[in-house]
N, C-alpha and C positions, 0 to 999 in steps of 0.2 A: 744640506743635502748629503746623504750617505753615498759613498763612492765605492766602486768595485776595484778600480785600479787607476794608475796614472801612467801616461807616456813620458818617458825620460827626455825625449828630444824637444817636446814643446809643453810638457807639464799639463796637457789636456787631461781631464778626468772623465771616466765613464761612470754615469750614475748607476748605483747598485740595482735599483728597480729595473732600469733599462736592460742591464745584463741578465737579470733573472727572467724577464719577459722574453728577451731575444732567445735565450737558451731554451726556455720552455716551448716556445713556438717552433724552433728548429727541431728539438727533440721529438715533438709531436708529429712533425712532418715526416721524420725518419720512421717512427713507430707506426704511422698510418699505413705503411707498406705491409704490415702484418696485423692491421686492425686493432692496435692497442695504443693509439696516440694519446689517449687521456692519461694512461699510466706514466708515459714518458713526460707529458706536460707537467704533471704534479711533481715529478722529480726535478725537472728543470726549474720550476718556480721556487722550490724549497731548498735547493742544493747549497746555496751560499748565504742563508739567512744568518749564519754565525758572524758574517761580516758587518752586521748591524751593531755589533758591540763597539763601545767607545775605544777599547783597546786595539781592535783591528783598524778602526778609522785612524787612530794615532799612528799606527804602524805604516799604513799606506800613504798617509799625508806627509809624514816626516821621513819616509823611506828608511825605516829602521829594520834590523834583522830579527826583531823580537818574534818569537814563535807564538802564534795565536791559533788555537784549534777552531777552525770555522766550519768544519765538515760535520761534526757530531751533532750540532744544534738541529739541523734540518732532519737528521735521522730520528732524533728524539721526538720532535714535534709531529712528524708524519706517522710515527709508530703509535703515538698517543691518540691522534685524531682519526686514523683509519684502522679501526679495530680489526685484529687478526691479520688482514692482508697488508697492513702498514709495514710489517716487518720485512716483507719482500722488497719494498721500495727503500726501506732504511738501509739495507745492504748497499744499494746503489749510491745513495747520498753519502753515507759514511765513507765509502771507498772511492769517491770520485777523484781523489788525488793519490792516495796511498795504495789503492787496489781493493778489490772485494775481500772483506775479512772472513775469517771462519766464524761460524755461529756461536761457538762456545757453549757454556753450560750455565744453568741458573745460579750456580755457586760462584761464578766469576765476579770479581770485584771491579770497581771503576778503573783500577790500574791496568787491567787486562786490555789487550788490543783487539779482542774478539768483539763481535757485535753486541753480545750479551753484556760484556764489560762496559763498552762505550755508551750503551743506553742507560747506564747507571751514573753517568757523569754530569747530570743536570746541575748539581750543586757546585761542581768544580769549574763549570764554564762561566765566562764573562757574560754579563747581562746583554742579551740580544733582543729583548722583548719589543724594541721599537719596530721590528718587522711587522707587527700586527697592525700598525698604522698604514702600511703600504701593501701588505699581502693578506688576502682572505683565504686562509687554508681550507675552510669548509667548501668554498666555491670551486677549488681546484681538484678536489678528491674525486676519483672515479666512482661512479654510482653503480658499478657492476663487478662481476668476477672477471678475471683475465680471459680474453677471447682466445683460448687454446683448448684443444681436444687432447686430454692427457693420454699418454701411452702407458700401458701397464698400471701401476698403482698411482702414478702421477708425480712422484717426487722428482724424478729425472726431468720431466717436462717443466715443472715449476722452476727448478734450478736453471734450466736452459732459458726460460723466460726471463729470469732475473738478469742473466748475462746479456740478453738482447736489449732489455730496457737500459741496463748499465751502459752498453755500447752507444745507444742513442743519446744518453745524457752526456757522456764524456766527449763524444765527437762534437755535439752541439756546443758544449762548453769551450772546447779547443777552438772551434771555428769562430765563435763570437769574440773570443779573446784575440785571435789572430786578426780578424777584421779591424778591431779597434786599434790594436798596436801597430798595424800597417796602414792605418787610415783608409781602410776599405780596399786597398790595393792587393788583392790576393789572386795569384795566377792559378786558379783551380778550374777554369772553364774546360769542360770536356765535350767532345762532339759525339752525341749519342744518335747518329744518323744511321739507324740499322737498315733502312731500305737501300741506302747508298752502299753500306758494307756488303749487303747481299748481292748487289750488282757487281761489286768488285770481285767477290768470290766466283760468281758465274763467269765473269771474264777470264779469271784465272783457270777455271776448270775447262772452259772451251779452248783455251790456248794449248792445253796439254792432251786433248782428246786424240786418240789414235785407235779408232775402232777396228782397224785391221788386225790388231793384236787381241787374241781371245782373252788375255788376262785383263786388259782394259775394259772389255765388255763386262766381265764379272765385277770389276770395281765400279762400273756404272750402275750395275744392278744393286750393289750395296748402297751407293749414293741415292738411288731411287727409293729404296726402303727407308732410308733416313729422312728423306724429304716427305714421304707419305706419312710416316709416324709422327713427324713434327706437327702435323695438323691436329693431333689428338690432345687430350687434356693434360694438364700438369700431373706429374707423378714420378714414380721410380721406374727406370728402364734399365735393361742391359743391352749392350751392343757387343755381340760375340762374333768377332771377325778374325779369320786366320791372319797370321803375319803376311804382309804383302798385299792385304786387301784394301789398303787406302783408308784406314779408319780415321786418321787425323783430319783429312779434308772432309770426309763424310760426316764425322761427328760435328765439325764446325758448321757444315751446312744444316744439320739438324738443329743446332743451337740457334743459328741466326733465324731460321724460319720459325722456330718455336717462340723465340723472343718477339718476333713480329706478330705472330698469331695471338699471343696472350699479353701483349704490352708489358713485357718484363724489363728489368733494369739492366742486367749485364750478363756476361758469360765468364765463367771461372773454370779454368783448366787446372786440375790437381794431378801432379805428376811425381813419381817416386824419387827421381834423381835430378840434380841440378844439370847434369850433362844433357839430359833429354829436354829440360826446360829451355836451354839455350838453342837447341835445334828446333823445337816446336815454336818457341818465341820468334825465331827468325822467319819461319814459314808464315806465321800470322802477321808479322810486321810487313813483310813483302806484299801481302795481299791487302791488308786493312790500313796500313800506314803506321809508322813508328809511334806517332803521338797518341794512338788509340789502344796500344797494347802495353801492359805493364808486366815485366818479369819481376816477381818479388821472391827473391831468394838471396842467400848470403853472399854469393859471388858477383852479383851485378853491381857495377860501379857507375854511379850517377855523375862522377867526376865533379868538376866545379859547376856552379849553377849559372854560368854565363850563357849556356845554351838554353833558350826558353823552353824547348820541348823537354829537355832533360830536367829542367827545374820543375815543370809541371808533373813529370813522371815521379820525381822525388816526393812531391807533395801528395800525389795519388797513392804512393806506397804506404802513407800513414793511415789512410782510411779506404783505400780501394775505390775511390770515386773516379772510375774510368770504365769504358765499355768492355774491355777484355783484360782479364787478369790470368797470368800463367804463374802458378806457384807450386810449392812442394807439399807432399803429405805432412811433413813436419810443420811447416808454417801454417797450413790450413787447420789441422786437427789440434795442434798445441794452442793455437789462438782460440779455438772453440772451448778449450778447457782452461784458459788462462785466467788470471785474476787481476793483472795489471792493466791500467787504462791504455797504455801505449800499444798493447797487443789486442785489446778488446774493442778499440774504437772502430775498427773495420767491420765488426760482426754484423751490424745492421745492414751493411751493403752486400751481405751474402744472401739476404732475403730477396724473394721475388726474382731469383736468378736461375739461369741454367748452369748446372755444375757438372762438369765432365770429370770423372775419375779415370784417368788413363792408366793402363796396366793395373787394373783393379785387384789382380792377384797379389800385388805388392802392398795392399793394406796391411798394417802391422799386426801380426798374429797376437802378440802379447797384449794388445789393446783393441782387439777386433770388436768385442762386444760394445764398449762405449763408442767406438767409431761408427758402428752400424746404427746404434741408437741415435747418434747425432744426425746421421743422414736421414733417418726416419723422422726426426723432429723437423728438419728443414723441409721435408716433403709434406708432412701432415699439418704443421702449424705456421710455416713461414713462407708458403706460396712458392716454393722452389721446385724445380724439376732436376732430379739427379740421374745421371747415366753412368753405370758401371761398365767400363769399356775394357775388353781384354781378348786376347787370342786364347787364353787359358782361363776361362771364366770360373772363378771359385764357386763352390757350392754354398751360396749365401741366402737363397730364397727362404729357406726354412729358419734362418737365424734372425730375420726381421720380425717385428711384432705382427700378430695375425691381422691387425687392422691395416697393414701396409701390403699392397699387391705389387708384384714385380712383373713387368711386361717386356718381352724381348723385341727389339727393333727389327732384326732380320730373322724371320721365322724359318728360312730355309738354311739353317746353319749346317746341317749335315751335308747337304749338297755342296755348300761352299767349302767345307773342309775336304771333301772328296776332290773337288776341282783344284784346290790349292795344295794338295798333297804332292810335294815336289822333292821330298827327301825320304831316305830309307834309314831307319835307326838300327844299328848293329851293336848288340851287347858284346863286348870283347873280353870281359873278365879282367883280372889284374894284369896291368902292363907296367913294366919297370920304366923309370925315367929314361934310361939309355935307349930302350927300344922305342919309346915315344919319339925321342929326338931323331932316331934313324928314319922312322916313318915320315915325320914332318919334313926332314931334309929331302925326301924323295918327291915332295909336292912342290909345284910352282907357286900355288896360292892355297893357303890353309890357315885355319883358325883353331887354336887350342885353348880351351877355357878350363881353369882349375879352381879349386876352392880356397887356396891360400897363397900368400905372397911368396913364401919360401919355395914352394913347388914351381910357381911361375918363373922365378929367377933362375932356378936350376935348369929347367927345360930351356929357357932362353939362352943361357950360357953355353948349352951343349949344341946350339944350332950354328950353322955357317952364317957369316955376317951379312952377306948380300941380301938386302930386302927383309931383314929380320927385325921385328918390333916387339916391345913389351909394354903392357898397360897394367897399372895397379894404382892403388891409393897412396903408394909410397912416392908417386910422382905428383908434383903440384898440378892443379887444374890447367894452368897455361901450358905446361909441358905435355900433358895428356892431349889437350886440344891440338897442339902442333903435330903430335905423332899421329893422331886420328886423321888429321887433314892429309898427311903424307900417305897414310894407309889407303884412304879413299882414292887418291890420285893414282897410286900404283895399281890398284884394282881396276880402275877405269881404263888405264893404259895397257893392261895385260902384263904388267911387269911382275917379277918375283916378289911375293909378299907373304911372309910367314909371321903370324901374330900369336904371341902367347899372352893371355890376359886372365885376370881374375874376373869374377862375374859382373863387374861393372859394365862390360860391353854388351850384356845380354838384352836389357830392356830398352827398346826404342832407338838404339844406335843403328843407323841405316848403312849397313855394309853387306856385301854379298860374296861369299866364298863358295867354291865348288865342293870343298871338303871341310868338315868340322870335327874336332875331337872334344868331347866333354867328359870331364871327371864326374863320377857318379854323384848325382844331386837329386833334389826333388823333381817330380815330373814337370812342374811348371817351369823350372829352370832348364830342363832338357828341351822342352818345347820352344822356349825362348832362344836357346842356342841353335836349334834347328831353324829358327826364323832368320838366322844369319847365313843360312846355307841355301844356295840356288834360289835366292829371294825373287829374282826377276824371271824365273822359269826358263833360263837360257839353256839348261841341260835337261836331258830326259829325266834324270834323277840325281839328286845330291846325296852324299854319304855323310851320316852323322855317326861317329864311333863313340860309344859310351864305355868308359873303362873305369876300373877300380884302381885308385892310386895305391902305392905301397903304404904299409901301415905307419911308417914314420911321418907321413903327411896327414894322417888322420888322428894322431894322438892329441888329446886336449881339445878336440873339436867341440865348439859350442853347440848347445842343444838346438839353437835356431837353424843349424845346418844338419846336425845328426838326425833329428827326428824326421824331417822330410825325406832323408835318404832311406831310413828304415821303412817308412810307409811306401816309398817309391819301389823299393825292392820287392815288397809284398805284392803290390799291384802288378808289377812287371811279370810275376810268375803266373798271373791270371789273364793277362791281355797280350795277344800277339802284337797288336798295334798300340803302342803306348802313346801315340799322338792322337788317338781317336777321342772324340768327345766323351764317350762312355768311360774311358780310362781316366781322363782328366777329372770328370765329375766324381768318380769313385775315389780317386786320390785325395781330392780336397775334403770329401765327406769323412774319409777315414783319418785324415790328418787332424781335422777339427775335433773328431771324436777322441782321437789319441790325446790331444791337448787337454780336453775336458774344459768345463766352464772356468775353472781356476786358471788354466793356461791361456784362455782367451781374454782374460781381464786380470792381469797379475797383481794389480793393486786394489782390486774390488771397487773400481771407480763407479761403475754403474750401481752396484749394490749400495755403496756409500751415499750417492746422490738420491737414489730411489727411497732410501729409508729416512731421508731428511724431512719428509712431509708427514711422517707418522704422528697422529694425534694433533694435526695442524700446528705442529711445533715449528716448522720451517727452519730447521737447524741444518744449514748447509755449510760444509767446510771448504769454501772456495779456495782459500790460500793453500790448504793442505793438498787438495786435489791437483792444483796447478803445479805444485812441487813434485808430485808423483807422476804426472802425465808427461813424461819425456820420452819421445820416440827414439832418440839417439842417446847412446851411452855418453855421459858428459865427462867421464874421467879420462879425457884426452886433452892434450896441450898442442896448440898450433905453433909450428916452427916456420919462420919466414925464410925463404930460400932466395938467394941472389941469382936467380935463374938466367936473366937476360939483362940488357942495359936498362930497360924500364924499371925492373925490380931493383937494380942497384941504385938507380936514381931515387926511388921511393924510400929505400933503406937509408940513404944519405939524409933525406928530409926527416925521417923518423928520429935520427940521432940529434938533430939540431933545431927542432921546433917544439913548441909547448903544446900545441893543439893537434891531436892525433886523428880525430874522427874521420875526416875526409881521406887522409892518407891510408888509414887502416882499411877503409872500404876498398880503396883502389888496389891495395896489396894482397887482398884475400885470394886472388887467383895464383898467388905465389907462396902459398902456405901448405904444409903437410902436417896432418894431425898424428901425434904419437901418444902412446899410453903413458901414464904418469911414471911408471917404473922405468920406462925407456928414457923419458925426459930427465929423471934424476940421475941416471947413469951417464947420459950424454953431458949433462951439466957438470957432473963430478969429473968427467974426463976433459973438461975445459973446452967443449965443442960449442957451447951456447953463449952468445952475447945477450945479456939482459939489459934492454933499454929502459924498461919500466915494468911494473907489475902486469903480467899478461902479454908483454911484447918481447918475443924471443927470436933471435936471429941466429941462423947456422953460421958459426964462425969459420969452420973449415970446409970449403967447397969441395975438397977432395972426397968428402963423405957423401957427395951428391953425384951419382953416376949418371952420365948422359943417356944411358940406355934404360936403367932400372930405377932411377931416382934415389931417394935417401937410403943409405946403407949404414946399419949399426948392428953389431952382433949380439945384443942382449934380447933381441926379439924372441919371444917364446909364448907358449900357450895361446890364449885368445888373440894376442897381438898379431900373430902371423896370418889370421884369417881376414880376408878383405871385406 
């Protein structure tokens, strides 16, 4: 009997044929959700046939560390048997451990790690031909073309299809291995009781109804629009709601009703910042139950696995097998363009889902084209409904393929914006820092948002200390969270509260100030800043002062901030009300035109994938694209801060244990990212304790200010911009 693996605790073996059949059946079940189960089944049945070699059997039986290539065999066989389309599945099989490879070129030799090179390794592989006695490759091959409707020329659609089939394969492979190694005891059961979830949401909404307030009547109208639209077909929608309109609850209501209407699998919330994730995740957990909501981002700590709910959530984070996922733009889109199995295994669980893109104006401009094409694919070929949700809806309708229609959920958007108009924007021209400080000191409660950290620190330092707060990414997440909690308390109690922040406070942070100051920025940022002013309509009008910073704060400004400012200035000369829908639409149209196609896809990801199908060559560079598709600049280094007693305890553990993984996850809320040049300078000054490669601790806590966070004077250029 040929075996796939053995358990170390009881030396029980799993028959190889059993593993292949289990994986094939599970992969088929996954891919049936987008009507391509036969393709995933073929991959599952062929993925491990290289294990039929005598050399691999010796390895697994004798528990040796000998390396045996068992992935390439299935790729070679399916490529030979399934003419032309076999190459698509060969990517999946060849990469089911090491990741989807690049296609390579015809001139590649067997030594290359590209798919082209690996398909030439038949003579170098150990004899695995026994598989023919147990697997009939002809019977498992799909008898048709992939069930997808190509967008544009089809290359991008086919590359997306390969990733989806790959996801089905690797998740099925992981799960079957997990079941065998844990003797079937896998705590992955999730409660998909959407009628119950809908009842819970209705109970929550009814508890907070106060129809005597006109603002709540308007929020109820928005909710009604969402519930009505949820009865319509799957597709691509926009939800354009002014800040304060209650879009979080209304969009959840849409998602739950839409899932029930179309028998869909799950709800996925995609949010730009981790700070908003924690806020939104808490709202959803309070309504639906902690065990039904997964927050998947870098700062969430699953702690130890002693708590059964947390253990299940940890397992769900691997493949998103849970009713509601709240995640980041980075996690969502980088996974869709990833090549590693660990990041791709969740992708099939994105299909047949309702996906809400909160703060859609924050979709990354340098990658906008491939992101929009990915959304279009999910809608057209993977039975998902996507909702672009924003108070400042970007001008995206014309940027989707013509085959994709976009439908607005709330059709009375102009009336809503007129009703929720509760602020007046005043352009102030250039104001010096000393004058800003004087004006802020006159206010009891005021928020000032600037574009860089240096400016924020200097204004903060010029203010009187009573009720004065600072927020920036120089503070670790736990520090920011504590400060934000105190800010909310003081605002609620009517106490003095003067806040100077970088733009991290703008999107989705629920605070309400009577007066806001905003350094000149893109119109979307100004609108978001205005959303922190008179949010609950307690005043007749809130004041938003837009000012030009002194030139010393705008030197070396990155183009991601500079270009929106230039476009905003142009639009402001033509519109008296820059918060109007017309001004916002004009701003985004001109911003995207200003960027041009190259600026909306800086690495030509879409063009690269689209050209891969030319001449039916199917030459897709999955590994290359994954390396290029990084939404966050990676040339930063995390520094761990001993901010409080918990952080100090975790730091102590880091110094004296060998296994870091659980501790590193727990300590992420206590880290601050610095640029590499800053790190080198700090390390050279003896300020950094190096525990291990990538594990760095701030040695001198005098460098961490309780008001402004990490302080080091090499900060310059792009490093000062939050």
